[in-house]
C-alpha positions in Angstrom: -54.4 -34.4 -15.7 -52.1 -33.3 -12.9 -50.4 -31.0 -15.3 -53.7 -29.4 -16.2 -54.4 -28.9 -12.5 -51.0 -27.2 -12.0 -51.7 -24.9 -14.9 -55.1 -24.0 -13.4 -53.5 -23.4 -10.1 -50.8 -21.2 -11.7 -53.5 -19.2 -13.5 -55.5 -18.8 -10.3 -52.3 -17.6 -8.5 -51.6 -15.2 -11.3 -55.1 -13.8 -11.2 -55.0 -13.4 -7.4 -51.6 -11.7 -7.7 -52.8 -9.4 -10.5 -55.9 -8.5 -8.4 -53.7 -7.1 -5.7 -50.8 -5.8 -7.8 -51.9 -2.2 -8.1 -52.3 -1.9 -4.3 -49.0 -3.6 -3.7 -47.1 -1.3 -6.0 -48.9 1.8 -4.7 -47.8 0.9 -1.2 -44.3 -0.2 -2.1 -43.3 0.9 -5.6 -39.6 -0.1 -5.1 -40.3 -3.6 -3.8 -38.0 -5.9 -5.9 -39.8 -9.0 -4.8 -43.2 -7.8 -6.1 -41.8 -7.2 -9.6 -39.9 -10.4 -9.8 -42.9 -12.4 -8.6 -45.0 -10.6 -11.3 -42.5 -11.6 -14.0 -42.2 -15.2 -12.6 -45.9 -15.7 -12.8 -46.2 -14.2 -16.3 -43.2 -16.1 -17.9 -44.9 -19.5 -18.1 -48.1 -17.9 -19.6 -46.0 -16.7 -22.6 -47.8 -13.4 -23.0 -44.9 -11.2 -24.2 -47.0 -8.1 -24.1 -47.7 -8.5 -20.4 -44.1 -9.4 -19.7 -43.0 -6.1 -21.4 -45.4 -4.1 -19.2 -44.1 -5.8 -16.1 -40.5 -5.3 -17.2 -40.9 -1.7 -18.1 -42.7 -1.0 -14.8 -39.9 -2.6 -12.9 -37.1 -0.8 -14.8 -38.8 2.6 -14.2 -38.6 2.1 -10.5 -35.6 0.0 -9.6 -32.2 -1.1 -10.9 -32.3 -4.6 -12.3 -29.4 -7.0 -11.8 -27.7 -8.6 -14.8 -29.5 -11.9 -14.4 -32.8 -10.2 -14.8 -31.7 -8.2 -17.8 -30.5 -11.5 -19.4 -33.8 -13.2 -18.6 -35.7 -10.3 -20.3 -33.5 -10.5 -23.3 -34.0 -14.3 -23.6 -37.8 -13.7 -23.4 -37.6 -11.5 -26.4 -35.2 -13.8 -28.3 -37.5 -16.7 -27.7 -40.4 -15.2 -29.6 -41.2 -16.8 -32.9 -39.1 -15.4 -35.7 -37.6 -12.8 -33.4 -34.3 -12.9 -35.2 -36.0 -12.6 -38.6 -37.7 -9.2 -37.9 -35.9 -5.9 -37.7 -38.3 -4.6 -35.0 -37.6 -7.6 -32.8 -33.9 -7.4 -33.2 -34.1 -3.6 -32.4 -36.0 -4.5 -29.2 -33.3 -6.9 -28.2 -30.6 -4.4 -29.2 -32.3 -1.7 -27.1 -32.4 -4.1 -24.1 -28.7 -4.9 -24.4 -27.9 -1.2 -24.7 -29.9 -0.3 -21.7 -28.4 -3.2 -19.7 -24.9 -2.3 -20.6 -25.5 1.3 -19.7 -27.2 0.5 -16.4 -25.2 -2.5 -15.4 -21.5 -2.0 -16.3 -20.3 -5.5 -16.7 -17.8 -7.2 -19.0 -20.0 -10.3 -19.1 -23.0 -8.2 -20.2 -21.0 -6.6 -23.0 -19.7 -10.1 -24.0 -23.3 -11.4 -24.3 -24.2 -8.4 -26.4 -21.2 -8.9 -28.7 -22.0 -12.6 -28.9 -25.6 -11.8 -29.9 -24.4 -9.4 -32.7 -21.8 -12.0 -33.9 -24.5 -14.6 -34.0 -26.6 -12.3 -36.3 -23.6 -11.5 -38.5 -22.4 -15.1 -38.8 -25.9 -16.4 -39.7 -26.3 -18.3 -43.0 -29.9 -16.9 -43.0 -30.0 -13.9 -45.4 -33.3 -12.7 -43.8 -31.6 -12.6 -40.3 -28.6 -10.6 -41.6 -30.8 -8.2 -43.5 -33.1 -7.7 -40.5 -30.0 -7.1 -38.3 -28.6 -4.5 -40.7 -31.9 -2.7 -40.7 -32.3 -2.9 -36.9 -28.8 -1.5 -36.4 -29.1 0.9 -39.3 -25.8 -0.3 -40.6 -24.2 -3.1 -42.6 -21.3 -2.9 -40.2 -23.3 -3.4 -37.0 -20.7 -5.6 -35.3 -18.1 -2.8 -35.6 -20.6 -0.2 -34.3 -21.3 -2.3 -31.2 -17.6 -3.0 -30.6 -16.9 0.8 -30.8 -19.4 1.3 -28.0 -17.8 -1.4 -25.8 
């Protein structure tokens, strides 16, 4: 029962926040705290569409730190069958490419390369096929390494 009460409280907090969000962003479009709170409230709900809207809104207005990029990537990777569908792999690829372009970091590149190596090393033929389609190449690991 207590858990259900917490969930209701979280949903009420999210609704209250969403009701004032437009006004907050209109007054302070570069307020990092507003965006991170928006994402924090949406993550437990599991609505990837709303998370994508929040993420894109934030990334249009402010530079995101590496931790946030990695959190956004993990949100996409955690979707059901995300690594089985070319469009999902392409979304994750695009996030990594944007993150490595915006946030020059060896650790970010390492995470990207690890992700690609995970796809390539998979025993799952669907995953390898989806990755090849998403990267538009059978040699996608080589392509990513060239960019690094």
